[in-house]
MILUM-586996 format. One record per atom (N, C-alpha, C): atom name; y, z, x; residue in one letter. Coordinates in nm, 2 decimals. Atoms other than C-alpha are relative to their C-alpha. Example, Ala and Ser with C-alpha at 12.3 -4.5 7.8 and 13.67 -1.06 7.14 Angstrom:
<pts>
PT   atomo       c2       c3       c1   residuo
PT       N    -0.12     0.00     0.09         A
PT      CA    -0.45     0.78     1.23         A
PT       C     0.12     0.00     0.09         A
PT       N    -0.11     0.00    -0.09         S
PT      CA    -0.11     0.71     1.37         S
PT       C     0.11     0.08    -0.08         S
</pts>
This chain:
<pts>
PT   atomo       c2       c3       c1   residuo
PT       N    -0.12     0.00     0.08         M
PT      CA     0.00     0.00     0.00         M
PT       C     0.13     0.00     0.09         M
PT       N    -0.11    -0.01    -0.09         F
PT      CA     0.24     0.09     0.28         F
PT       C     0.02    -0.13     0.08         F
PT       N    -0.01     0.13    -0.07         A
PT      CA     0.16    -0.23     0.47         A
PT       C     0.04    -0.11    -0.09         A
PT       N    -0.04     0.09     0.10         D
PT      CA     0.20    -0.43     0.16         D
PT       C     0.15     0.01    -0.03         D
PT       N    -0.14    -0.03     0.02         S
PT      CA     0.55    -0.28     0.13         S
PT       C     0.08    -0.03     0.12         S
PT       N    -0.08     0.03    -0.12         G
PT      CA     0.65    -0.39     0.48         G
PT       C     0.01     0.10     0.10         G
PT       N     0.00    -0.10    -0.10         F
PT      CA     0.60    -0.07     0.66         F
PT       C    -0.09    -0.03     0.12         F
PT       N     0.10     0.00    -0.11         E
PT      CA     0.45    -0.05     1.01         E
PT       C    -0.09     0.12    -0.02         E
PT       N     0.10    -0.10     0.04         V
PT      CA     0.13     0.14     0.95         V
PT       C    -0.09     0.03     0.12         V
PT       N     0.09    -0.04    -0.10         F
PT      CA    -0.08     0.34     1.19         F
PT       C    -0.11     0.08    -0.07         F
PT       N     0.11    -0.08     0.06         S
PT      CA    -0.43     0.47     1.09         S
PT       C    -0.07     0.06     0.12         S
PT       N     0.07    -0.08    -0.10         F
PT      CA    -0.60     0.74     1.29         F
PT       C    -0.11     0.08    -0.06         F
PT       N     0.11    -0.07     0.05         D
PT      CA    -0.94     0.89     1.25         D
PT       C    -0.10     0.03     0.11         D
PT       N     0.10    -0.03    -0.10         L
PT      CA    -1.22     1.06     1.44         L
PT       C    -0.12    -0.09    -0.02         L
PT       N     0.11     0.08     0.03         S
PT      CA    -1.47     0.84     1.26         S
PT       C     0.02    -0.15     0.02         S
PT       N    -0.01     0.14    -0.02         E
PT      CA    -1.53     0.49     1.39         E
PT       C    -0.03    -0.08    -0.13         E
PT       N     0.03     0.06     0.13         K
PT      CA    -1.68     0.40     1.05         K
PT       C     0.12    -0.01    -0.09         K
PT       N    -0.12     0.00     0.08         A
PT      CA    -1.36     0.50     0.87         A
PT       C     0.10    -0.10     0.05         A
PT       N    -0.10     0.09    -0.07         I
PT      CA    -1.14     0.31     1.12         I
PT       C    -0.04    -0.15    -0.03         I
PT       N     0.05     0.14     0.02         N
PT      CA    -1.36     0.00     1.08         N
PT       C     0.03    -0.04    -0.14         N
PT       N    -0.03     0.03     0.14         L
PT      CA    -1.32     0.02     0.70         L
PT       C     0.14    -0.04    -0.02         L
PT       N    -0.15     0.03     0.00         V
PT      CA    -0.94     0.02     0.74         V
PT       C     0.03    -0.13     0.06         V
PT       N    -0.03     0.12    -0.08         K
PT      CA    -0.94    -0.25     1.00         K
PT       C    -0.05    -0.13    -0.08         K
PT       N     0.06     0.11     0.07         N
PT      CA    -1.17    -0.48     0.79         N
PT       C     0.08    -0.03    -0.13         N
PT       N    -0.08     0.02     0.12         K
PT      CA    -0.97    -0.43     0.47         K
PT       C     0.14    -0.06     0.03         K
PT       N    -0.13     0.06    -0.04         A
PT      CA    -0.64    -0.50     0.65         A
PT       C    -0.02    -0.15     0.04         A
PT       N     0.03     0.14    -0.04         E
PT      CA    -0.79    -0.82     0.80         E
PT       C    -0.02    -0.09    -0.12         E
PT       N     0.03     0.08     0.12         R
PT      CA    -0.91    -0.94     0.46         R
PT       C     0.13    -0.02    -0.08         R
PT       N    -0.13     0.02     0.07         K
PT      CA    -0.56    -0.88     0.32         K
PT       C     0.11    -0.06     0.08         K
PT       N    -0.10     0.06    -0.09         G
PT      CA    -0.38    -1.03     0.62         G
PT       C     0.11     0.10     0.04         G
PT       N    -0.10    -0.11    -0.04         Q
PT      CA    -0.21    -0.70     0.71         Q
PT       C    -0.02     0.03     0.15         Q
PT       N     0.01    -0.05    -0.13         K
PT      CA    -0.14    -0.57     1.05         K
PT       C     0.02     0.15    -0.01         K
PT       N     0.01    -0.15    -0.01         I
PT      CA    -0.24    -0.20     1.08         I
PT       C    -0.05     0.04     0.13         I
PT       N     0.04    -0.06    -0.13         H
PT      CA    -0.26    -0.02     1.41         H
PT       C    -0.10     0.10    -0.03         H
PT       N     0.11    -0.09     0.02         V
PT      CA    -0.59     0.16     1.42         V
PT       C    -0.04     0.07     0.13         V
PT       N     0.05    -0.07    -0.12         N
PT      CA    -0.70     0.43     1.67         N
PT       C    -0.11     0.10    -0.04         N
PT       N     0.11    -0.10     0.02         I
PT      CA    -1.01     0.64     1.70         I
PT       C     0.03     0.12     0.09         I
PT       N    -0.02    -0.11    -0.09         G
PT      CA    -0.97     0.99     1.83         G
PT       C     0.01     0.13    -0.07         G
PT       N    -0.01    -0.13     0.06         D
PT      CA    -0.92     1.36     1.77         D
PT       C     0.15     0.03    -0.03         D
PT       N    -0.14    -0.03     0.05         I
PT      CA    -0.61     1.46     1.57         I
PT       C     0.06     0.12     0.08         I
PT       N    -0.05    -0.10    -0.08         K
PT      CA    -0.58     1.76     1.80         K
PT       C     0.06    -0.05     0.13         K
PT       N    -0.06     0.06    -0.12         N
PT      CA    -0.47     1.52     2.08         N
PT       C     0.04    -0.14    -0.04         N
PT       N    -0.05     0.13     0.05         L
PT      CA    -0.27     1.24     1.92         L
PT       C     0.05    -0.09     0.12         L
PT       N    -0.03     0.09    -0.11         P
PT      CA    -0.23     0.93     2.15         P
PT       C     0.14    -0.06    -0.01         P
PT       N    -0.14     0.05     0.03         Y
PT      CA     0.14     0.88     2.05         Y
PT       C     0.10     0.07     0.07         Y
PT       N    -0.11    -0.06    -0.06         K
PT      CA     0.46     0.95     2.22         K
PT       C     0.07     0.10    -0.09         K
PT       N    -0.07    -0.09     0.08         S
PT      CA     0.67     1.24     2.10         S
PT       C     0.11    -0.07    -0.08         S
PT       N    -0.10     0.05     0.09         E
PT      CA     0.90     1.16     1.81         E
PT       C    -0.02    -0.15    -0.03         E
PT       N     0.03     0.14     0.03         T
PT      CA     0.73     0.83     1.72         T
PT       C     0.01    -0.03    -0.15         T
PT       N     0.02     0.04     0.14         F
PT      CA     0.69     0.85     1.34         F
PT       C     0.11     0.06    -0.09         F
PT       N    -0.09    -0.05     0.10         G
PT      CA     0.94     0.88     1.06         G
PT       C    -0.07     0.07    -0.12         G
PT       N     0.07    -0.06     0.11         C
PT      CA     0.67     0.98     0.81         C
PT       C    -0.15     0.00     0.04         C
PT       N     0.15    -0.02    -0.02         I
PT      CA     0.31     1.11     0.83         I
PT       C    -0.06     0.04    -0.13         I
PT       N     0.08    -0.03     0.12         L
PT      CA     0.07     1.10     0.54         L
PT       C    -0.14     0.04     0.04         L
PT       N     0.13    -0.05    -0.04         S
PT      CA    -0.24     1.31     0.58         S
PT       C    -0.06     0.06    -0.13         S
PT       N     0.06    -0.04     0.13         Y
PT      CA    -0.44     1.33     0.25         Y
PT       C    -0.15     0.04     0.02         Y
PT       N     0.14    -0.05     0.00         H
PT      CA    -0.75     1.55     0.26         H
PT       C    -0.07    -0.02     0.14         H
PT       N     0.06     0.02    -0.13         T
PT      CA    -0.80     1.53     0.64         T
PT       C     0.02     0.11     0.10         T
PT       N    -0.03    -0.08    -0.11         I
PT      CA    -0.62     1.77     0.87         I
PT       C    -0.07     0.14    -0.01         I
PT       N     0.06    -0.13     0.02         Y
PT      CA    -0.81     2.07     0.73         Y
PT       C    -0.15     0.00     0.05         Y
PT       N     0.14     0.01    -0.06         H
PT      CA    -1.14     1.95     0.89         H
PT       C     0.00     0.06     0.14         H
PT       N     0.00    -0.08    -0.12         T
PT      CA    -1.11     2.21     1.16         T
PT       C     0.00     0.15    -0.03         T
PT       N     0.00    -0.14     0.02         D
PT      CA    -1.10     2.58     1.22         D
PT       C     0.14     0.06     0.01         D
PT       N    -0.13    -0.06     0.00         T
PT      CA    -0.81     2.83     1.23         T
PT       C     0.08    -0.04     0.13         T
PT       N    -0.07     0.04    -0.13         K
PT      CA    -0.73     2.76     1.60         K
PT       C     0.04    -0.15    -0.01         K
PT       N    -0.02     0.15     0.00         G
PT      CA    -0.76     2.38     1.54         G
PT       C     0.11    -0.04    -0.09         G
PT       N    -0.11     0.04     0.09         I
PT      CA    -0.52     2.37     1.24         I
PT       C     0.13     0.02     0.06         I
PT       N    -0.12    -0.02    -0.07         N
PT      CA    -0.25     2.52     1.45         N
PT       C     0.03    -0.11     0.10         N
PT       N    -0.02     0.11    -0.10         I
PT      CA    -0.30     2.26     1.72         I
PT       C     0.03    -0.13    -0.07         I
PT       N    -0.03     0.12     0.08         V
PT      CA    -0.31     1.98     1.46         V
PT       C     0.14     0.00    -0.05         V
PT       N    -0.14    -0.01     0.05         L
PT      CA     0.02     2.09     1.31         L
PT       C     0.10    -0.01     0.11         L
PT       N    -0.09     0.02    -0.11         D
PT      CA     0.18     2.12     1.65         D
PT       C     0.00    -0.14     0.05         D
PT       N     0.00     0.14    -0.04         E
PT      CA     0.07     1.77     1.73         E
PT       C     0.08    -0.09    -0.10         E
PT       N    -0.08     0.07     0.10         I
PT      CA     0.21     1.64     1.40         I
PT       C     0.14     0.02     0.02         I
PT       N    -0.15    -0.03    -0.03         Y
PT      CA     0.54     1.81     1.47         Y
PT       C     0.05    -0.07     0.12         Y
PT       N    -0.03     0.07    -0.13         R
PT      CA     0.54     1.66     1.82         R
PT       C     0.03    -0.15    -0.02         R
PT       N    -0.02     0.15     0.01         V
PT      CA     0.50     1.30     1.71         V
PT       C     0.09    -0.04    -0.12         V
PT       N    -0.09     0.03     0.11         L
PT      CA     0.73     1.33     1.41         L
PT       C     0.14     0.00     0.05         L
PT       N    -0.14     0.01    -0.04         K
PT      CA     1.09     1.22     1.46         K
PT       C     0.08     0.11    -0.07         K
PT       N    -0.09    -0.10     0.06         P
PT      CA     1.37     1.47     1.39         P
PT       C     0.04    -0.06    -0.14         P
PT       N    -0.02     0.03     0.14         D
PT      CA     1.42     1.47     1.01         D
PT       C    -0.11    -0.08    -0.06         D
PT       N     0.11     0.07     0.06         G
PT      CA     1.09     1.29     0.97         G
PT       C    -0.07     0.09    -0.10         G
PT       N     0.07    -0.07     0.10         E
PT      CA     0.87     1.39     0.68         E
PT       C    -0.15    -0.01     0.00         E
PT       N     0.15     0.00     0.01         I
PT      CA     0.51     1.48     0.62         I
PT       C    -0.04     0.03    -0.14         I
PT       N     0.07    -0.02     0.12         F
PT      CA     0.29     1.47     0.32         F
PT       C    -0.14     0.03     0.03         F
PT       N     0.13    -0.04    -0.04         I
PT      CA    -0.02     1.67     0.37         I
PT       C    -0.07     0.08    -0.11         I
PT       N     0.08    -0.09     0.09         T
PT      CA    -0.30     1.85     0.18         T
PT       C    -0.07     0.10     0.09         T
PT       N     0.07    -0.11    -0.06         L
PT      CA    -0.45     2.18     0.28         L
PT       C    -0.09     0.06    -0.11         L
PT       N     0.09    -0.07     0.09         N
PT      CA    -0.75     2.36     0.12         N
PT       C     0.05     0.13    -0.04         N
PT       N    -0.04    -0.13     0.05         S
PT      CA    -0.67     2.66    -0.09         S
PT       C    -0.12     0.09     0.00         S
PT       N     0.11    -0.10     0.01         K
PT      CA    -0.87     2.98    -0.07         K
PT       C    -0.05     0.02    -0.15         K
PT       N     0.05     0.00     0.14         D
PT      CA    -0.89     2.95    -0.45         D
PT       C    -0.11    -0.10    -0.03         D
PT       N     0.10     0.10     0.01         N
PT      CA    -1.13     2.66    -0.40         N
PT       C    -0.14     0.07     0.00         N
PT       N     0.13    -0.06     0.01         P
PT      CA    -1.48     2.76    -0.51         P
PT       C    -0.09    -0.01     0.13         P
PT       N     0.07     0.02    -0.13         S
PT      CA    -1.62     2.62    -0.18         S
PT       C     0.02     0.11     0.10         S
PT       N    -0.03    -0.10    -0.10         F
PT      CA    -1.45     2.89     0.02         F
PT       C    -0.08     0.13    -0.02         F
PT       N     0.08    -0.12     0.03         N
PT      CA    -1.65     3.17    -0.15         N
PT       C    -0.14    -0.03    -0.03         N
PT       N     0.14     0.04     0.02         N
PT      CA    -1.98     2.98    -0.17         N
PT       C    -0.08     0.08     0.10         N
PT       N     0.08    -0.08    -0.09         P
PT      CA    -2.23     3.23    -0.02         P
PT       C    -0.10    -0.09     0.09         P
PT       N     0.09     0.09    -0.08         D
PT      CA    -2.45     2.93     0.10         D
PT       C     0.07    -0.06     0.12         D
PT       N    -0.08     0.07    -0.11         Y
PT      CA    -2.17     2.81     0.34         Y
PT       C     0.02     0.11     0.11         Y
PT       N    -0.02    -0.09    -0.12         K
PT      CA    -2.14     2.96     0.69         K
PT       C     0.15     0.02     0.02         K
PT       N    -0.14    -0.03    -0.04         K
PT      CA    -1.81     3.14     0.76         K
PT       C     0.01     0.01     0.15         K
PT       N    -0.01    -0.01    -0.15         I
PT      CA    -1.70     3.08     1.12         I
PT       C     0.13     0.08     0.04         I
PT       N    -0.11    -0.09    -0.02         D
PT      CA    -1.37     3.27     1.09         D
PT       C     0.06     0.04    -0.13         D
PT       N    -0.05    -0.05     0.13         N
PT      CA    -1.15     3.43     0.82         N
PT       C     0.05    -0.11    -0.09         N
PT       N    -0.05     0.11     0.08         N
PT      CA    -1.03     3.09     0.70         N
PT       C    -0.09    -0.12     0.00         N
PT       N     0.07     0.13    -0.02         T
PT      CA    -1.30     2.84     0.79         T
PT       C    -0.15     0.02    -0.04         T
PT       N     0.14     0.01     0.03         I
PT      CA    -1.64     2.75     0.65         I
PT       C    -0.06    -0.13     0.05         I
PT       N     0.08     0.12    -0.03         I
PT      CA    -1.91     2.50     0.74         I
PT       C    -0.09    -0.02    -0.12         I
PT       N     0.08     0.04     0.11         K
PT      CA    -2.06     2.32     0.45         K
PT       C    -0.14    -0.03     0.04         K
PT       N     0.14     0.02    -0.03         T
PT      CA    -2.44     2.31     0.44         T
PT       C    -0.07    -0.10    -0.09         T
PT       N     0.06     0.11     0.08         E
PT      CA    -2.49     2.03     0.19         E
PT       C     0.11    -0.10    -0.04         E
PT       N    -0.09     0.10     0.04         G
PT      CA    -2.33     1.72     0.06         G
PT       C     0.05    -0.09     0.11         G
PT       N    -0.04     0.10    -0.10         P
PT      CA    -2.14     1.44     0.24         P
PT       C     0.08     0.06     0.12         P
PT       N    -0.07    -0.06    -0.10         E
PT      CA    -1.95     1.69     0.45         E
PT       C    -0.08     0.11     0.07         E
PT       N     0.08    -0.10    -0.06         V
PT      CA    -2.24     1.89     0.58         V
PT       C     0.03     0.01     0.15         V
PT       N    -0.03    -0.03    -0.14         D
PT      CA    -2.18     2.06     0.92         D
PT       C     0.14    -0.02     0.04         D
PT       N    -0.14     0.03    -0.04         M
PT      CA    -1.81     1.98     0.90         M
PT       C     0.08     0.13    -0.04         M
PT       N    -0.08    -0.12     0.03         P
PT      CA    -1.56     2.27     0.93         P
PT       C     0.11    -0.04    -0.10         P
PT       N    -0.11     0.01     0.10         H
PT      CA    -1.31     2.32     0.65         H
PT       C     0.09     0.13     0.01         H
PT       N    -0.10    -0.11    -0.01         Y
PT      CA    -1.00     2.54     0.70         Y
PT       C     0.06     0.02    -0.14         Y
PT       N    -0.05    -0.03     0.13         Y
PT      CA    -0.87     2.72     0.39         Y
PT       C     0.12     0.10     0.02         Y
PT       N    -0.11    -0.08    -0.02         A
PT      CA    -0.54     2.90     0.34         A
PT       C     0.05     0.05    -0.14         A
PT       N    -0.07    -0.05     0.11         N
PT      CA    -0.34     3.11     0.09         N
PT       C     0.15    -0.05     0.02         N
PT       N    -0.14     0.05    -0.01         I
PT      CA     0.03     3.04     0.02         I
PT       C     0.07     0.06     0.12         I
PT       N    -0.06    -0.06    -0.12         E
PT      CA     0.14     3.29     0.29         E
PT       C    -0.04    -0.07     0.13         E
PT       N     0.05     0.07    -0.12         E
PT      CA    -0.07     3.12     0.55         E
PT       C     0.05    -0.14     0.01         E
PT       N    -0.06     0.13    -0.01         V
PT      CA     0.06     2.78     0.45         V
PT       C     0.14     0.01     0.05         V
PT       N    -0.14    -0.02    -0.04         R
PT      CA     0.42     2.90     0.49         R
PT       C     0.00     0.03     0.15         R
PT       N     0.00    -0.04    -0.14         R
PT      CA     0.33     3.05     0.83         R
PT       C    -0.04    -0.12     0.09         R
PT       N     0.04     0.12    -0.08         L
PT      CA     0.15     2.73     0.95         L
PT       C     0.12    -0.10     0.01         L
PT       N    -0.11     0.10     0.00         L
PT      CA     0.46     2.53     0.86         L
PT       C     0.13     0.05     0.03         L
PT       N    -0.12    -0.06    -0.03         E
PT      CA     0.72     2.76     0.99         E
PT       C     0.10    -0.08     0.08         E
PT       N    -0.09     0.09    -0.08         K
PT      CA     0.86     2.49     1.23         K
PT       C     0.06    -0.10    -0.09         K
PT       N    -0.05     0.10     0.10         F
PT      CA     0.91     2.26     0.93         F
PT       C     0.09     0.06    -0.10         F
PT       N    -0.08    -0.04     0.12         K
PT      CA     1.16     2.27     0.65         K
PT       C    -0.09    -0.04    -0.12         K
PT       N     0.09     0.03     0.11         I
PT      CA     0.93     2.29     0.34         I
PT       C     0.09    -0.05    -0.12         I
PT       N    -0.07     0.05     0.12         I
PT      CA     1.06     2.07     0.06         I
PT       C    -0.07     0.03    -0.13         I
PT       N     0.08    -0.04     0.12         R
PT      CA     0.78     2.13    -0.19         R
PT       C    -0.14     0.03     0.04         R
PT       N     0.14    -0.03    -0.01         I
PT      CA     0.44     2.29    -0.21         I
PT       C    -0.05     0.01    -0.14         I
PT       N     0.07     0.00     0.13         R
PT      CA     0.22     2.22    -0.51         R
PT       C    -0.14     0.05     0.02         R
PT       N     0.14    -0.06    -0.01         H
PT      CA    -0.10     2.42    -0.57         H
PT       C    -0.07    -0.06    -0.12         H
PT       N     0.06     0.09     0.11         I
PT      CA    -0.32     2.18    -0.77         I
PT       C    -0.15     0.02    -0.01         I
PT       N     0.15     0.00     0.02         E
PT      CA    -0.67     2.21    -0.92         E
PT       C    -0.03    -0.14    -0.03         E
PT       N     0.05     0.14     0.01         E
PT      CA    -0.85     1.88    -0.89         E
PT       C    -0.14     0.00    -0.05         E
PT       N     0.13     0.01     0.05         F
PT      CA    -1.15     1.77    -1.08         F
PT       C    -0.06    -0.14     0.04         F
PT       N     0.07     0.12    -0.03         F
PT      CA    -1.41     1.51    -0.96         F
PT       C    -0.15     0.03     0.01         F
PT       N     0.15    -0.01     0.00         N
PT      CA    -1.78     1.45    -1.00         N
PT       C    -0.05     0.14    -0.05         N
PT       N     0.04    -0.13     0.07         D
PT      CA    -1.82     1.76    -1.23         D
PT       C     0.02     0.12     0.09         D
PT       N    -0.04    -0.11    -0.08         R
PT      CA    -1.67     1.98    -0.96         R
PT       C     0.15     0.02     0.00         R
PT       N    -0.14    -0.03    -0.01         T
PT      CA    -1.34     2.15    -0.91         T
PT       C     0.04     0.05     0.14         T
PT       N    -0.05    -0.05    -0.12         S
PT      CA    -1.13     2.22    -0.61         S
PT       C     0.15     0.02    -0.01         S
PT       N    -0.14    -0.04     0.00         W
PT      CA    -0.79     2.37    -0.53         W
PT       C     0.06    -0.04     0.14         W
PT       N    -0.06     0.04    -0.12         H
PT      CA    -0.55     2.22    -0.27         H
PT       C     0.15     0.03    -0.01         H
PT       N    -0.15    -0.01    -0.01         Y
PT      CA    -0.19     2.27    -0.15         Y
PT       C     0.04    -0.15     0.04         Y
PT       N    -0.06     0.13    -0.04         H
PT      CA     0.00     1.94    -0.15         H
PT       C     0.14     0.03     0.05         H
PT       N    -0.12    -0.04    -0.07         V
PT      CA     0.29     1.98     0.09         V
PT       C     0.08    -0.12     0.04         V
PT       N    -0.10     0.09    -0.05         H
PT      CA     0.60     1.78     0.15         H
PT       C     0.10     0.08     0.08         H
PT       N    -0.09    -0.07    -0.09         A
PT      CA     0.80     1.90     0.45         A
PT       C     0.07    -0.10     0.10         A
PT       N    -0.09     0.08    -0.10         Q
PT      CA     1.05     1.78     0.71         Q
PT       C     0.01     0.07     0.13         Q
PT       N    -0.03    -0.06    -0.14         R
PT      CA     1.09     1.83     1.08         R
PT       C     0.14     0.04     0.01         R
</pts>
């Protein structure tokens, strides 16, 4: 959608499969999208590169230490007055209290089933979200219950500015 609207678009993911899906779709549509594979805790971009970063249901795939590093990296590559749109898992999410999932710290679980098996998931409450984003100017935080495939989950949808 952003490439269709004339924006220069960068896609970044740890998964080669996900990056190839983006690359193939862009090629079919005749779009130029810059794609990179790597760890979001070490972004391969110069400081103050981006005017906007959209991260929908991705940056929380880490633990408590990792989420702090990820947000520091996002802050680093964001231009002054640049904006972010991110989602974070809420501790109100039923997955956070699922006794079948392994807790690796006070905010992180490892799922033991489904498509995200063995993948860490960081969860926060509103106070933790505000602390995580203390370097940013928070424009809006929405706490939303989402329904899909007969399941429910809670997320914080955050709009903030550097």
